[in-house]
C-alpha positions in Angstrom: 11.3 36.0 1.6 13.0 32.7 2.5 16.7 32.2 2.1 17.1 28.7 0.2 20.5 29.4 -1.1 22.9 27.9 1.7 20.6 26.1 4.3 18.6 24.0 1.8 21.6 23.4 -0.5 23.3 22.0 2.8 20.3 20.0 3.7 20.0 18.5 0.3 23.7 17.6 0.1 23.6 15.9 3.7 20.5 14.0 2.7 22.1 12.9 -0.7 25.2 11.6 1.2 23.4 9.8 3.8 20.4 8.3 1.8 20.4 4.8 0.9 20.8 5.2 -2.9 20.1 1.8 -3.9 16.7 1.7 -2.2 16.0 5.4 -3.5 16.9 4.2 -7.0 14.4 1.2 -6.7 11.7 3.2 -5.4 12.0 6.0 -8.2 12.4 3.2 -10.7 9.1 1.7 -9.7 7.3 5.1 -10.0 8.6 5.6 -13.5 7.7 2.2 -14.6 4.2 2.8 -13.2 4.1 5.9 -15.3 5.2 3.9 -18.3 2.8 1.3 -17.9 -0.1 3.9 -17.4 0.8 5.2 -20.8 0.7 1.9 -22.3 -2.4 0.5 -20.6 -4.7 3.6 -20.8 -3.9 5.8 -23.8 -5.2 3.5 -26.6 -8.7 2.8 -25.0 -9.5 6.3 -23.3 -10.6 7.8 -26.5 -12.6 4.9 -27.6 -14.7 4.2 -24.5 -14.8 7.8 -22.8 -15.4 11.2 -23.8 -11.8 12.5 -22.8 -8.5 13.3 -24.3 -6.2 10.3 -25.4 -3.7 10.9 -22.7 -6.2 12.1 -19.9 -5.2 9.1 -17.5 -1.5 9.3 -18.4 -1.4 13.0 -17.6 -3.2 12.4 -14.3 -0.9 9.8 -13.4 2.1 12.1 -14.3 0.9 14.8 -12.1 0.5 12.3 -9.1 3.9 10.9 -9.7 5.4 14.3 -9.6 3.5 14.9 -6.3 4.7 11.5 -4.9 8.3 12.0 -5.7 8.1 15.3 -4.2 6.5 13.9 -1.2 9.3 11.2 -1.0 12.0 13.5 -0.9 10.3 15.8 1.6 9.7 12.9 4.0 13.0 11.3 3.8 15.0 14.7 4.2 13.3 15.4 7.4 15.0 15.1 10.6 13.9 11.7 12.1 12.9 13.0 15.6 10.9 15.6 14.1 9.2 13.4 11.7 8.4 10.7 14.4 6.8 13.4 16.4 4.7 14.8 13.4 3.5 11.8 11.7 1.0 10.8 14.5 -0.9 14.1 14.1 -1.3 12.9 10.4 -2.5 9.5 11.3 -5.2 11.0 13.5 -6.3 13.2 10.5 -6.4 10.4 8.2 -8.2 8.4 10.7 -10.8 11.3 10.9 -11.3 11.0 7.1 -11.7 7.3 7.4 -14.5 7.7 10.2 -16.2 10.3 7.8 -16.3 7.9 4.9 -19.8 6.4 5.9 -21.1 9.9 6.2 -19.7 11.7 3.2 -18.1 9.1 1.1 -18.7 8.4 -2.5 -20.0 4.9 -3.4 -18.6 3.2 -6.6 -19.6 -0.2 -7.4 -21.6 -0.8 -4.1 -18.5 0.1 -2.1 -18.1 3.5 -0.2 -14.4 3.7 0.3 -13.6 7.3 -1.1 -13.9 10.8 -0.2 -14.3 13.8 -2.6 -11.8 16.5 -1.8 -11.2 20.0 -3.6 -7.5 19.2 -4.1 -7.8 15.4 -4.6 -11.0 14.0 -6.1 -12.0 10.6 -5.1 -9.3 10.2 -2.2 -9.1 6.8 -0.3 -8.2 7.5 3.2 -6.8 4.0 4.1 -4.0 4.4 1.6 -2.6 7.1 3.5 -3.7 5.7 6.9 -1.7 2.3 6.2 1.8 3.6 6.7 0.8 6.0 9.5 -0.8 3.1 11.4 2.4 1.3 11.4 4.3 4.2 12.7 1.7 4.8 15.4 1.7 1.1 16.4 5.3 1.0 16.7 5.0 4.3 19.1 2.6 2.3 21.2 4.8 -0.7 21.6 8.2 0.8 21.9 8.3 4.3 23.2 5.5 4.1 26.1 7.8 2.0 28.3 6.0 3.1 31.5 3.0 1.2 30.5 2.8 -2.6 30.9 3.9 -4.4 27.7 0.6 -6.5 27.4 -1.4 -3.2 27.7 0.5 -1.7 25.0 -0.3 -4.8 22.7 -4.0 -4.4 23.9 -4.0 -0.9 22.9 -2.5 -1.4 19.5 -5.2 -4.3 19.1 -8.1 -1.9 19.9 -6.8 0.5 17.2 -6.6 -2.2 14.6 -10.1 -3.4 15.5 -11.7 0.0 15.3 -10.1 0.7 12.0 -11.1 -2.8 10.5 -14.7 -2.3 11.6 -14.7 0.9 9.4 -13.0 -1.0 6.7 -15.6 -4.0 6.8 -18.4 -1.5 6.7 -17.3 0.1 3.5 -16.8 -3.0 2.7 -13.1 -3.7 2.0 -12.1 -7.0 3.0 -8.6 -6.9 1.1 -7.3 -3.8 3.2 -8.7 -5.3 6.4 -6.7 -8.6 5.9 -3.7 -6.5 4.8 -3.8 -4.3 7.8 -4.4 -7.2 10.2 -1.5 -9.2 8.5 0.8 -6.2 8.9 -0.1 -5.8 12.8 0.5 -9.6 13.3 4.0 -9.2 11.6 4.9 -6.3 13.9 3.7 -8.1 16.9 5.6 -11.2 16.1 8.8 -9.2 15.4 8.4 -7.3 18.6 8.8 -10.6 20.6 5.1 -11.3 21.7 4.4 -14.4 23.3 3.3 -16.8 20.4 0.6 -18.5 22.3 -1.1 -15.3 23.4 -0.8 -14.1 19.7 -2.5 -17.1 18.4 -5.3 -16.6 20.9 -5.5 -13.0 19.8 -5.8 -14.1 16.2 -8.2 -16.6 16.8 -10.4 -14.1 18.8 -10.1 -11.8 15.8 -11.3 -14.6 13.4 -14.2 -15.4 15.7 -15.2 -11.7 15.9 -14.9 -11.4 12.2 -17.0 -14.5 11.7 -19.6 -13.1 14.0 -19.8 -9.8 12.1 -20.4 -11.7 8.9 -23.2 -13.8 10.6 -25.0 -11.0 12.0 -24.5 -8.5 8.9 -24.8 -10.8 6.1 -25.9 -8.0 3.8 -22.4 -6.4 4.1 -20.6 -9.6 3.1 -22.6 -11.1 0.3 -19.9 -9.9 -1.9 -17.3 -11.9 0.1 -19.0 -15.2 0.0 -19.8 -14.6 -3.7 -16.1 -14.1 -4.6 -14.8 -17.0 -2.4 -17.5 -19.3 -4.1 -16.3 -18.0 -7.5 -12.8 -18.6 -6.6 -13.4 -22.2 -5.6 -15.8 -22.9 -8.5 -15.4 -20.4 -11.3 -18.7 -21.6 -12.9 -20.8 -20.7 -10.0 -20.4 -16.9 -10.6 -19.1 -14.0 -12.6 -15.4 -14.7 -13.1 -14.9 -12.8 -16.1 -12.2 -10.2 -14.9 -10.0 -12.9 -13.1 -10.5 -15.4 -16.2 -9.6 -12.5 -18.5 -6.6 -11.4 -16.4 -5.2 -15.2 -16.4 -5.8 -15.5 -20.2 -3.8 -12.3 -20.7 -1.0 -13.6 -18.7 -0.8 -16.9 -20.7 -1.0 -14.9 -23.9 1.9 -12.8 -22.9 4.1 -15.8 -22.3 7.7 -15.1 -21.6 8.4 -12.1 -23.7 4.9 -10.5 -24.2 2.7 -9.5 -27.2 4.6 -6.1 -27.5 3.7 -2.8 -26.2 0.2 -1.7 -27.0 -0.8 -4.9 -28.3 -2.5 -6.3 -25.2 -6.2 -6.4 -25.1 -7.0 -6.9 -21.6 -7.2 -3.2 -21.0 -9.9 -3.1 -23.5 -12.1 -5.9 -21.7 -11.6 -5.2 -18.1 -12.4 -1.7 -16.8 -9.9 -1.5 -13.9 -7.1 -3.2 -15.7 -4.7 -0.3 -15.2 -5.3 -0.5 -11.1 -6.5 -4.0 -9.9 -4.9 -5.9 -12.7 -1.7 -3.9 -13.8 0.5 -7.0 -13.4 -1.8 -8.9 -15.9 -1.5 -6.1 -18.2 2.5 -5.9 -18.0 2.5 -9.6 -18.5 0.4 -9.7 -21.5 2.4 -6.8 -23.1 6.0 -7.3 -21.8 6.1 -10.9 -20.7 6.6 -13.0 -17.5 10.2 -11.8 -17.8 9.5 -8.1 -16.9 7.0 -9.4 -14.0 9.9 -11.4 -12.7 12.0 -8.0 -12.8 9.3 -6.1 -10.9 9.1 -9.0 -8.3 12.9 -9.0 -8.0 12.7 -5.1 -7.3 10.4 -5.6 -4.5 12.4 -8.3 -3.1 15.5 -6.5 -3.4 13.9 -3.4 -1.4 13.0 -6.0 1.3 16.5 -7.3 1.3 18.0 -4.0 1.7 15.6 -2.9 4.5 16.0 -6.1 6.3 19.8 -5.6 6.3 19.3 -2.1 7.8 17.1 -3.6 10.4 19.7 -6.1 11.6 22.1 -3.4 12.0 19.7 -0.8 13.6 20.0 -0.4 17.4 16.9 1.7 17.8 14.0 -0.6 18.6 11.4 1.8 17.3 12.9 2.2 14.0 13.4 -1.6 13.7 9.7 -2.2 14.3 8.7 0.6 12.1 10.6 -0.7 9.2 9.7 -4.3 9.7 6.0 -3.1 9.4 6.6 -0.8 6.5 8.5 -3.5 4.5 5.8 -6.1 5.6 3.1 -3.8 4.1 4.9 -3.5 0.8 5.7 -7.0 0.4 2.3 -8.5 1.5 0.3 -6.2 -0.7 2.5 -7.0 -3.7 1.9 -10.5 -3.3 -1.9 -10.1 -2.7 -2.1 -8.1 -5.8 -0.1 -10.8 -8.0 -1.9 -13.7 -6.3 -5.2 -12.2 -7.4 -4.0 -11.6 -11.0 -2.9 -15.2 -11.3 -6.0 -16.5 -9.5 -4.2 -17.8 -6.5 -6.3 -15.6 -4.3 -10.0 -14.4 -4.7 -10.5 -10.8 -6.3 -9.7 -8.3 -3.6 -9.4 -5.0 -5.5 -5.9 -4.5 -4.1 -3.7 -2.1 -6.3 0.2 -2.7 -6.7 2.3 -0.2 -4.8 4.1 2.5 -6.9 2.7 0.9 -10.4 -1.0 0.9 -10.2 -2.9 3.8 -11.5 -4.6 6.0 -8.7 -3.8 9.2 -6.7 -4.6 7.8 -3.3 -2.5 4.6 -4.0 0.6 6.7 -5.2 0.7 9.0 -2.5 0.3 6.3 0.1 3.3 4.6 -1.8 5.3 7.8 -1.5 4.8 7.9 2.4 5.8 4.2 2.9 8.9 5.0 0.7 9.6 8.4 2.2 9.6 7.0 5.7 11.7 4.0 4.8 14.4 6.4 3.2 14.4 8.4 6.3 14.7 5.4 8.8 17.4 3.9 6.7 19.7 6.9 6.3 23.3 6.7 7.5 22.7 9.1 10.2 20.3 7.1 12.1 20.6 6.7 15.6 18.8 6.2 19.0 16.6 9.3 18.8 14.5 8.6 21.9 17.5 8.4 24.3 17.9 12.3 24.2 14.5 13.2 25.2 
């Protein structure tokens, strides 16, 4: 039997003393808000549209929130040096799952993005891969100092390119753009020559355009969404229009809990359009509160980055917070029709086990890297 009494109590006490409590409370609050909105957006329609219990989706969401919060604590409590060595192994496992999606994945609405696992039905590998990709890229750029700096950037670009090829094949343009944007942010923060960075971005866009040209059957949906976004009358703009109407109906203070109708008209309202659901029922004031919570986390993490001396931790934190902020604003931009439909979830709040677990990894790593006991962990190796 394991002795949990003294060692674990000491570890938890040390973690509680050193963890940034403001960031921790912000993450936990977002998870709990997501649980609350799941109850509000799914309970009233499940019984009517599906042959399931009224609280089926809410119970599933509760289950994954409990797993996510446990994972958040488990990651953030680890020794940084051990965690940094261990995470790349999980990265390669998640990368393997991404590579297996074309062979064994589950196709939903024309996209093959999910794997069926015994312990996690319909798991989306990219959700776990995103934060681990950031850690791996930071290791390539910062830690391997024996390799020439431009070779390190090239290696990181090769990994990005390979992953985006598999994402484009699914197809999943939203996650492709998110991952590429995060990589560009990390390269910029690391002090890369801006002229060469611009050339790389231009090369990436050319390659992407060539893929679209030679494989039009994979990208018909991209053209259709962009065309519909520019001219709503030219295509099926039902979901985006209903989301925008819901936001307008909600006004400043909302229609009231359970009074929204978007969740009854749009099938994926509790995932892709959760901000529109929140705005309709609780108003623009609550949406501004959520945006403020994300910006507050970004502000706190940036403060930690400016004070941090370890270049690896600085770069990893920059990538992780960029991932959160960019994904948040892509989701909001789609909901208010500033961007074409991407199917992007809102971190911590959208329904979905893969999204919640991916968010827990991001939050856990950020909390681990922003602890007061941080230091230059690679100097002692």
